[in-house]
BADRENZA-155572 format. One record per residue (C-alpha): residue number from 1; z, x, y; residue in one letter. Coordinates in steps of 0.2 Angstrom, whole numbers, plus 5000, padded with zeros to 4 digits. Each point is the difference from the previous one (the first is absolute). Layout:
BEGIN
{i:NUM&up:Z&east:X&north:Y&aa:A} $
...
***
This chain:
BEGIN
{i:1&up:5723&east:5218&north:4404&aa:M} $
{i:2&up:4988&east:5003&north:5015&aa:T} $
{i:3&up:4996&east:5017&north:5007&aa:G} $
{i:4&up:5003&east:5018&north:4994&aa:V} $
{i:5&up:5016&east:5011&north:5002&aa:I} $
{i:6&up:4998&east:5009&north:5016&aa:V} $
{i:7&up:5018&east:5007&north:5001&aa:A} $
{i:8&up:5001&east:5018&north:5008&aa:P} $
{i:9&up:5008&east:5006&north:4983&aa:A} $
{i:10&up:5004&east:4993&north:4983&aa:V} $
{i:11&up:5013&east:5005&north:4988&aa:R} $
{i:12&up:5006&east:4997&north:4982&aa:D} $
{i:13&up:5007&east:4983&north:5001&aa:L} $
{i:14&up:5010&east:5001&north:4984&aa:S} $
{i:15&up:5009&east:5015&north:5008&aa:V} $
{i:16&up:5002&east:4990&north:5016&aa:L} $
{i:17&up:5007&east:4985&north:4991&aa:A} $
{i:18&up:5014&east:5011&north:4993&aa:S} $
{i:19&up:5004&east:5008&north:5016&aa:Q} $
{i:20&up:5001&east:4984&north:5010&aa:V} $
{i:21&up:5010&east:4991&north:4987&aa:A} $
{i:22&up:5013&east:5013&north:5000&aa:E} $
{i:23&up:5001&east:4999&north:5019&aa:W} $
{i:24&up:5001&east:4981&north:5000&aa:L} $
{i:25&up:5014&east:5000&north:4988&aa:R} $
{i:26&up:5012&east:5007&north:5014&aa:E} $
{i:27&up:4994&east:4986&north:5012&aa:R} $
{i:28&up:5001&east:4984&north:4990&aa:I} $
{i:29&up:5018&east:4998&north:4995&aa:P} $
{i:30&up:5003&east:4992&north:4984&aa:G} $
{i:31&up:4982&east:5004&north:4993&aa:A} $
{i:32&up:5000&east:5004&north:4982&aa:Q} $
{i:33&up:4985&east:5007&north:4990&aa:D} $
{i:34&up:4990&east:5001&north:5016&aa:L} $
{i:35&up:4982&east:5004&north:4997&aa:R} $
{i:36&up:4985&east:5002&north:5012&aa:V} $
{i:37&up:4984&east:4992&north:4993&aa:V} $
{i:38&up:4982&east:4994&north:5005&aa:D} $
{i:39&up:4997&east:5015&north:5012&aa:L} $
{i:40&up:4983&east:4999&north:5009&aa:T} $
{i:41&up:4992&east:5007&north:5016&aa:Y} $
{i:42&up:4992&east:4987&north:5012&aa:P} $
{i:43&up:4981&east:4999&north:4999&aa:R} $
{i:44&up:4988&east:5001&north:5015&aa:G} $
{i:45&up:5014&east:5004&north:5012&aa:A} $
{i:46&up:5013&east:5013&north:5004&aa:G} $
{i:47&up:4991&east:5016&north:5004&aa:Q} $
{i:48&up:5014&east:5009&north:5011&aa:S} $
{i:49&up:5016&east:4997&north:4989&aa:H} $
{i:50&up:5003&east:5001&north:4982&aa:E} $
{i:51&up:5006&east:4982&north:4996&aa:T} $
{i:52&up:5005&east:4994&north:4982&aa:I} $
{i:53&up:5004&east:4982&north:4996&aa:L} $
{i:54&up:5012&east:4997&north:4985&aa:F} $
{i:55&up:5013&east:4988&north:4993&aa:D} $
{i:56&up:5018&east:5005&north:4996&aa:A} $
{i:57&up:5007&east:4990&north:4985&aa:V} $
{i:58&up:5019&east:5001&north:4995&aa:W} $
{i:59&up:5014&east:4990&north:4992&aa:N} $
{i:60&up:5014&east:4994&north:5011&aa:E} $
{i:61&up:5015&east:4990&north:4994&aa:A} $
{i:62&up:4991&east:4995&north:4985&aa:G} $
{i:63&up:4985&east:4994&north:5010&aa:Q} $
{i:64&up:4982&east:5008&north:5000&aa:A} $
{i:65&up:4995&east:5005&north:5017&aa:R} $
{i:66&up:4983&east:5005&north:5007&aa:R} $
{i:67&up:4995&east:5005&north:5018&aa:R} $
{i:68&up:4983&east:5005&north:5007&aa:G} $
{i:69&up:5001&east:5016&north:5011&aa:L} $
{i:70&up:4989&east:5013&north:5009&aa:V} $
{i:71&up:5003&east:5018&north:5002&aa:V} $
{i:72&up:4992&east:5009&north:5015&aa:R} $
{i:73&up:5000&east:5019&north:5000&aa:I} $
{i:74&up:4999&east:5011&north:5015&aa:K} $
{i:75&up:4983&east:5010&north:5001&aa:P} $
{i:76&up:5002&east:5018&north:5000&aa:T} $
{i:77&up:4983&east:5008&north:4997&aa:K} $
{i:78&up:4988&east:4986&north:5003&aa:H} $
{i:79&up:5005&east:4996&north:5017&aa:T} $
{i:80&up:4989&east:4989&north:5010&aa:V} $
{i:81&up:5012&east:5000&north:5015&aa:Y} $
{i:82&up:5008&east:5015&north:5009&aa:Q} $
{i:83&up:5016&east:4991&north:5005&aa:D} $
{i:84&up:5013&east:4997&north:4987&aa:D} $
{i:85&up:5005&east:4981&north:5002&aa:M} $
{i:86&up:5006&east:4997&north:4982&aa:F} $
{i:87&up:5018&east:4996&north:5004&aa:E} $
{i:88&up:4995&east:4991&north:5016&aa:A} $
{i:89&up:4989&east:4988&north:4990&aa:Q} $
{i:90&up:5014&east:4996&north:4988&aa:Y} $
{i:91&up:5012&east:4997&north:5015&aa:R} $
{i:92&up:4987&east:4989&north:5009&aa:L} $
{i:93&up:4998&east:4990&north:4984&aa:M} $
{i:94&up:5018&east:4997&north:5000&aa:Q} $
{i:95&up:5000&east:4993&north:5018&aa:V} $
{i:96&up:4985&east:4989&north:4996&aa:L} $
{i:97&up:5007&east:4993&north:4984&aa:H} $
{i:98&up:5016&east:4996&north:5009&aa:A} $
{i:99&up:4991&east:4992&north:5015&aa:D} $
{i:100&up:4989&east:4990&north:4989&aa:G} $
{i:101&up:4986&east:4996&north:5012&aa:R} $
{i:102&up:4988&east:5013&north:4992&aa:V} $
{i:103&up:5000&east:4998&north:4982&aa:R} $
{i:104&up:5003&east:5016&north:4990&aa:V} $
{i:105&up:5007&east:5004&north:4983&aa:A} $
{i:106&up:5018&east:5004&north:5000&aa:Q} $
{i:107&up:5004&east:5018&north:5000&aa:P} $
{i:108&up:5014&east:5004&north:4988&aa:L} $
{i:109&up:5004&east:5019&north:4998&aa:W} $
{i:110&up:4995&east:5016&north:5008&aa:F} $
{i:111&up:5001&east:5017&north:4992&aa:E} $
{i:112&up:4998&east:5015&north:5011&aa:D} $
{i:113&up:5003&east:5013&north:4986&aa:D} $
{i:114&up:4984&east:5006&north:4994&aa:P} $
{i:115&up:5007&east:5007&north:4984&aa:A} $
{i:116&up:4996&east:4985&north:4989&aa:L} $
{i:117&up:4982&east:4996&north:5004&aa:L} $
{i:118&up:4995&east:5016&north:5010&aa:G} $
{i:119&up:5001&east:4990&north:5016&aa:A} $
{i:120&up:5011&east:4987&north:5009&aa:P} $
{i:121&up:4996&east:4982&north:4995&aa:F} $
{i:122&up:5006&east:4983&north:5003&aa:F} $
{i:123&up:5000&east:4984&north:4989&aa:V} $
{i:124&up:4997&east:4982&north:5006&aa:M} $
{i:125&up:4997&east:4983&north:4992&aa:E} $
{i:126&up:4984&east:4996&north:4992&aa:K} $
{i:127&up:4992&east:4984&north:5006&aa:L} $
{i:128&up:4986&east:4991&north:4991&aa:I} $
{i:129&up:4984&east:4998&north:5009&aa:G} $
{i:130&up:4982&east:5006&north:5003&aa:R} $
{i:131&up:4993&east:5014&north:5011&aa:V} $
{i:132&up:4983&east:5000&north:5009&aa:A} $
{i:133&up:4995&east:5017&north:4993&aa:V} $
{i:134&up:4989&east:5013&north:5009&aa:S} $
{i:135&up:4993&east:5008&north:4984&aa:V} $
{i:136&up:4989&east:4991&north:4997&aa:P} $
{i:137&up:4999&east:4991&north:5017&aa:P} $
{i:138&up:5007&east:4983&north:4999&aa:Y} $
{i:139&up:4986&east:4992&north:5009&aa:A} $
{i:140&up:4988&east:5006&north:4986&aa:E} $
{i:141&up:5010&east:4994&north:4984&aa:Q} $
{i:142&up:5016&east:4993&north:4995&aa:G} $
{i:143&up:5011&east:4985&north:5005&aa:W} $
{i:144&up:4997&east:5001&north:5019&aa:V} $
{i:145&up:4981&east:5000&north:4997&aa:A} $
{i:146&up:5001&east:4986&north:4988&aa:E} $
{i:147&up:5011&east:4989&north:5010&aa:A} $
{i:148&up:4994&east:4985&north:5010&aa:S} $
{i:149&up:4998&east:5001&north:5019&aa:P} $
{i:150&up:5015&east:4989&north:5002&aa:A} $
{i:151&up:5011&east:5011&north:4989&aa:E} $
{i:152&up:4995&east:5016&north:5010&aa:R} $
{i:153&up:5004&east:4991&north:5016&aa:A} $
{i:154&up:5017&east:4996&north:4994&aa:R} $
{i:155&up:5002&east:5019&north:4995&aa:L} $
{i:156&up:4993&east:5006&north:5017&aa:W} $
{i:157&up:5012&east:4988&north:5010&aa:E} $
{i:158&up:5015&east:5004&north:4990&aa:N} $
{i:159&up:4996&east:5019&north:5001&aa:G} $
{i:160&up:4998&east:4999&north:5019&aa:V} $
{i:161&up:5016&east:4990&north:5002&aa:R} $
{i:162&up:5009&east:5013&north:4990&aa:Q} $
{i:163&up:4992&east:5014&north:5011&aa:L} $
{i:164&up:5006&east:4991&north:5015&aa:G} $
{i:165&up:5018&east:4998&north:4993&aa:A} $
{i:166&up:5001&east:5019&north:5001&aa:V} $
{i:167&up:5002&east:4998&north:5018&aa:Q} $
{i:168&up:5015&east:4989&north:4999&aa:S} $
{i:169&up:5010&east:5014&north:4993&aa:V} $
{i:170&up:5013&east:5005&north:5013&aa:P} $
{i:171&up:4997&east:5018&north:5005&aa:L} $
{i:172&up:5018&east:5003&north:5002&aa:S} $
{i:173&up:5001&east:4998&north:4981&aa:S} $
{i:174&up:4988&east:5014&north:4996&aa:V} $
{i:175&up:5005&east:5013&north:5013&aa:G} $
{i:176&up:5000&east:5014&north:4987&aa:F} $
{i:177&up:4981&east:5000&north:5001&aa:L} $
{i:178&up:5000&east:5007&north:5018&aa:A} $
{i:179&up:4994&east:5018&north:5003&aa:R} $
{i:180&up:5006&east:5003&north:5018&aa:P} $
{i:181&up:4994&east:5018&north:4998&aa:E} $
{i:182&up:4982&east:4994&north:4998&aa:A} $
{i:183&up:5000&east:4990&north:5016&aa:G} $
{i:184&up:5010&east:4988&north:5011&aa:P} $
{i:185&up:4995&east:4984&north:4992&aa:D} $
{i:186&up:4993&east:4994&north:4983&aa:G} $
{i:187&up:4982&east:5000&north:5006&aa:F} $
{i:188&up:5001&east:5018&north:5005&aa:D} $
{i:189&up:5008&east:5004&north:4984&aa:Q} $
{i:190&up:4986&east:4991&north:4990&aa:E} $
{i:191&up:4987&east:5010&north:5010&aa:W} $
{i:192&up:5009&east:5016&north:4996&aa:D} $
{i:193&up:5000&east:4996&north:4982&aa:R} $
{i:194&up:4981&east:4999&north:4999&aa:W} $
{i:195&up:4996&east:5014&north:5011&aa:T} $
{i:196&up:5011&east:5011&north:4990&aa:R} $
{i:197&up:4991&east:4993&north:4984&aa:Y} $
{i:198&up:4983&east:5005&north:5007&aa:L} $
{i:199&up:5007&east:5018&north:5003&aa:A} $
{i:200&up:5007&east:5000&north:4982&aa:W} $
{i:201&up:4983&east:4995&north:4992&aa:I} $
{i:202&up:4992&east:5013&north:5012&aa:S} $
{i:203&up:5009&east:5015&north:4993&aa:Q} $
{i:204&up:4986&east:5004&north:4988&aa:Q} $
{i:205&up:4985&east:4993&north:5010&aa:Q} $
{i:206&up:4998&east:4993&north:5018&aa:S} $
{i:207&up:4993&east:4983&north:5003&aa:W} $
{i:208&up:4991&east:4999&north:5016&aa:P} $
{i:209&up:4997&east:4981&north:4999&aa:F} $
{i:210&up:5018&east:4996&north:4997&aa:L} $
{i:211&up:5005&east:5011&north:5014&aa:E} $
{i:212&up:4988&east:4991&north:5012&aa:A} $
{i:213&up:5006&east:4983&north:4994&aa:V} $
{i:214&up:5018&east:5006&north:5003&aa:R} $
{i:215&up:4996&east:5006&north:5018&aa:D} $
{i:216&up:4990&east:4983&north:5004&aa:R} $
{i:217&up:5015&east:4990&north:4994&aa:L} $
{i:218&up:5012&east:5009&north:5011&aa:R} $
{i:219&up:4988&east:4998&north:5015&aa:E} $
{i:220&up:4999&east:4981&north:4997&aa:R} $
{i:221&up:5019&east:4998&north:4997&aa:W} $
{i:222&up:5003&east:4981&north:4999&aa:P} $
{i:223&up:5010&east:4991&north:5013&aa:A} $
{i:224&up:5007&east:4988&north:4987&aa:N} $
{i:225&up:5013&east:5009&north:4989&aa:R} $
{i:226&up:5012&east:4987&north:4993&aa:P} $
{i:227&up:5015&east:5006&north:4990&aa:S} $
{i:228&up:5001&east:4996&north:4982&aa:G} $
{i:229&up:5003&east:5006&north:4982&aa:L} $
{i:230&up:4985&east:5008&north:4991&aa:V} $
{i:231&up:4998&east:4996&north:4982&aa:W} $
{i:232&up:4987&east:5014&north:4999&aa:G} $
{i:233&up:4988&east:4994&north:4987&aa:D} $
{i:234&up:4997&east:4982&north:5005&aa:A} $
{i:235&up:4987&east:4992&north:4988&aa:R} $
{i:236&up:4998&east:4986&north:4987&aa:I} $
{i:237&up:5000&east:5013&north:4987&aa:G} $
{i:238&up:5018&east:5005&north:5003&aa:N} $
{i:239&up:5006&east:4982&north:4997&aa:M} $
{i:240&up:5006&east:4992&north:4984&aa:L} $
{i:241&up:4992&east:4983&north:4998&aa:V} $
{i:242&up:5005&east:4985&north:4989&aa:D} $
{i:243&up:4989&east:4988&north:4990&aa:E} $
{i:244&up:4999&east:4988&north:5015&aa:D} $
{i:245&up:4993&east:5014&north:5011&aa:F} $
{i:246&up:5016&east:5002&north:5010&aa:R} $
{i:247&up:5009&east:5017&north:5004&aa:I} $
{i:248&up:5015&east:5004&north:4989&aa:I} $
{i:249&up:5003&east:5018&north:5007&aa:A} $
{i:250&up:4994&east:5012&north:5013&aa:V} $
{i:251&up:4999&east:5018&north:4992&aa:M} $
{i:252&up:4997&east:5018&north:5004&aa:D} $
{i:253&up:5011&east:5004&north:5015&aa:W} $
{i:254&up:4997&east:5019&north:4998&aa:E} $
{i:255&up:4996&east:5004&north:5019&aa:Q} $
{i:256&up:5009&east:4988&north:5011&aa:P} $
{i:257&up:5004&east:5003&north:5018&aa:S} $
{i:258&up:5005&east:4992&north:5016&aa:L} $
{i:259&up:4982&east:5003&north:5007&aa:G} $
{i:260&up:4997&east:4982&north:5006&aa:G} $
{i:261&up:4994&east:4983&north:4995&aa:A} $
{i:262&up:4981&east:5003&north:5002&aa:L} $
{i:263&up:4998&east:5014&north:4988&aa:H} $
{i:264&up:5003&east:4990&north:4984&aa:D} $
{i:265&up:4988&east:4986&north:5007&aa:L} $
{i:266&up:4986&east:5012&north:5004&aa:A} $
{i:267&up:5002&east:5009&north:4982&aa:W} $
{i:268&up:4999&east:4983&north:4992&aa:W} $
{i:269&up:4984&east:4995&north:5010&aa:L} $
{i:270&up:4991&east:5017&north:4997&aa:V} $
{i:271&up:5004&east:4999&north:4981&aa:L} $
{i:272&up:4996&east:4982&north:4999&aa:S} $
{i:273&up:4983&east:5003&north:5008&aa:D} $
{i:274&up:4997&east:5013&north:4986&aa:R} $
{i:275&up:5007&east:4991&north:4985&aa:M} $
{i:276&up:4996&east:4982&north:5003&aa:H} $
{i:277&up:4981&east:5003&north:4996&aa:S} $
{i:278&up:4996&east:5006&north:4983&aa:A} $
{i:279&up:4988&east:5013&north:5007&aa:A} $
{i:280&up:4991&east:5004&north:5016&aa:P} $
{i:281&up:4989&east:4986&north:5005&aa:G} $
{i:282&up:5007&east:4987&north:4989&aa:R} $
{i:283&up:5008&east:4984&north:5008&aa:P} $
{i:284&up:5019&east:5000&north:5005&aa:H} $
{i:285&up:5010&east:4992&north:4986&aa:L} $
{i:286&up:5001&east:4982&north:5004&aa:A} $
{i:287&up:5018&east:4994&north:5004&aa:G} $
{i:288&up:5006&east:5018&north:5005&aa:M} $
{i:289&up:5003&east:4997&north:5019&aa:G} $
{i:290&up:4988&east:5009&north:5012&aa:T} $
{i:291&up:5006&east:5013&north:5012&aa:R} $
{i:292&up:5002&east:4987&north:5014&aa:E} $
{i:293&up:5009&east:4988&north:4989&aa:E} $
{i:294&up:5012&east:5013&north:4994&aa:T} $
{i:295&up:5004&east:5006&north:5018&aa:I} $
{i:296&up:5003&east:4982&north:5005&aa:A} $
{i:297&up:5012&east:4996&north:4986&aa:L} $
{i:298&up:5010&east:5016&north:5001&aa:W} $
{i:299&up:5002&east:4997&north:5019&aa:G} $
{i:300&up:5006&east:4982&north:4997&aa:E} $
{i:301&up:5012&east:5006&north:4987&aa:V} $
{i:302&up:5007&east:5015&north:5010&aa:T} $
{i:303&up:4998&east:4995&north:5018&aa:G} $
{i:304&up:4994&east:5017&north:5004&aa:V} $
{i:305&up:4985&east:5004&north:5011&aa:S} $
{i:306&up:4985&east:5007&north:4991&aa:T} $
{i:307&up:4992&east:5008&north:5015&aa:A} $
{i:308&up:4992&east:5017&north:4997&aa:D} $
{i:309&up:4999&east:4996&north:4982&aa:I} $
{i:310&up:4983&east:5010&north:5000&aa:E} $
{i:311&up:5009&east:5016&north:5004&aa:W} $
{i:312&up:5012&east:4997&north:4986&aa:Y} $
{i:313&up:4986&east:4996&north:4988&aa:E} $
{i:314&up:4992&east:5017&north:5005&aa:A} $
{i:315&up:5017&east:5009&north:4997&aa:F} $
{i:316&up:5002&east:4992&north:4983&aa:A} $
{i:317&up:4982&east:5005&north:4995&aa:A} $
{i:318&up:5004&east:5018&north:5006&aa:F} $
{i:319&up:5016&east:5000&north:4989&aa:K} $
{i:320&up:4989&east:4994&north:4985&aa:L} $
{i:321&up:4987&east:5013&north:5002&aa:V} $
{i:322&up:5014&east:5013&north:5001&aa:C} $
{i:323&up:5007&east:4993&north:4984&aa:L} $
{i:324&up:4983&east:5001&north:4992&aa:S} $
{i:325&up:4999&east:5018&north:5003&aa:V} $
{i:326&up:5017&east:5003&north:4992&aa:R} $
{i:327&up:4996&east:4989&north:4985&aa:M} $
{i:328&up:4983&east:5008&north:4997&aa:L} $
{i:329&up:5009&east:5017&north:5001&aa:R} $
{i:330&up:5013&east:4995&north:4988&aa:L} $
{i:331&up:4987&east:4994&north:4987&aa:K} $
{i:332&up:4990&east:5016&north:5002&aa:G} $
{i:333&up:4985&east:4991&north:5007&aa:R} $
{i:334&up:4988&east:5007&north:5012&aa:P} $
{i:335&up:5002&east:4995&north:5019&aa:I} $
{i:336&up:4985&east:5000&north:5011&aa:P} $
{i:337&up:5003&east:5013&north:5015&aa:A} $
{i:338&up:5000&east:4986&north:5012&aa:E} $
{i:339&up:5013&east:4990&north:4990&aa:G} $
{i:340&up:4998&east:4985&north:4989&aa:P} $
{i:341&up:4990&east:4990&north:5012&aa:G} $
{i:342&up:4994&east:4983&north:4995&aa:G} $
{i:343&up:5004&east:4982&north:5007&aa:P} $
{i:344&up:5017&east:5006&north:5007&aa:L} $
{i:345&up:4993&east:5014&north:5010&aa:S} $
{i:346&up:4987&east:4988&north:5006&aa:D} $
{i:347&up:5013&east:4988&north:5005&aa:M} $
{i:348&up:5009&east:5013&north:5010&aa:I} $
{i:349&up:4985&east:5006&north:5009&aa:V} $
{i:350&up:4996&east:4982&north:5005&aa:Q} $
{i:351&up:5017&east:4994&north:5006&aa:K} $
{i:352&up:5003&east:5016&north:5010&aa:L} $
{i:353&up:4983&east:5002&north:5007&aa:D} $
{i:354&up:5000&east:5017&north:4993&aa:L} $
{i:355&up:4984&east:5011&north:5001&aa:A} $
{i:356&up:4999&east:5008&north:4982&aa:W} $
{i:357&up:4993&east:5011&north:4996&aa:P} $
{i:358&up:5001&east:5007&north:5017&aa:P} $
{i:359&up:4984&east:5003&north:5010&aa:P} $
***
């Protein structure tokens, strides 16, 4: 199995098997001798939530039954995000699965009582496929790096089409994501989330560069602010892929919002720029569409104008640098006084024409 376990916490899986089996017996009528087997953590992905894959086996009416399932546990100590969206992600998955245009695993049961596992959790179906992992980077090794350009092109196109399908979801069906106290519309609410996030990570130490970026982004407020659902972590690495390089499921809906259509496209573009080359200076992975090709296909699928996309890319990079600060702190790693820096910061400076360090 590719990658290493990067979950924020791990537990005794034999104990978890007994706990979950007892809980499932009440939710699968007619199940006899139910057991939970083959528990495993995903590898190379899943740094923000504790997620465990397993199979439930039982007898029912004299027949042997087996079903692949996944339990996702709410983070309590290792919190990457400040906003609690755990129940909202489950509700959103219910809407998406019922709608069918965005492929997601079927959410099955939600448990809000923390008594059993120490935190609320939910269980969904387990789908069989592959993930383009971040650890180690999929451009360096693994099935994406080893694929042909034609196979990678199929993966890229299917991924962008599913990314575009997110914008087909009627906003009237996901009104529970609105936060009117944070602003009059979704765009303002998304801005509020991330300016609060900067304040959150600044409680122990200020970040002058990120503050300057925030101010410049506000000065250059985009004119094009289309409405739309925000997936929140839009990237190939959060898609389950079959052997034919087609998308089976879109995963990790842990920070959704009504912020607007271009936020996800920009996030995808920024991470693609970083992940589709094995290392700085190496060629772009053949078959994985360029920035311009991705923008064009997404625009064709959605019918949404991509004007001002550079602002959204700078905002996405700002979010990612903020997340880097939080992740480094959670891992106990040193953070330079000016922030993580690197290619993301360089991208922000260039796109916003920001003089940094200030003269």
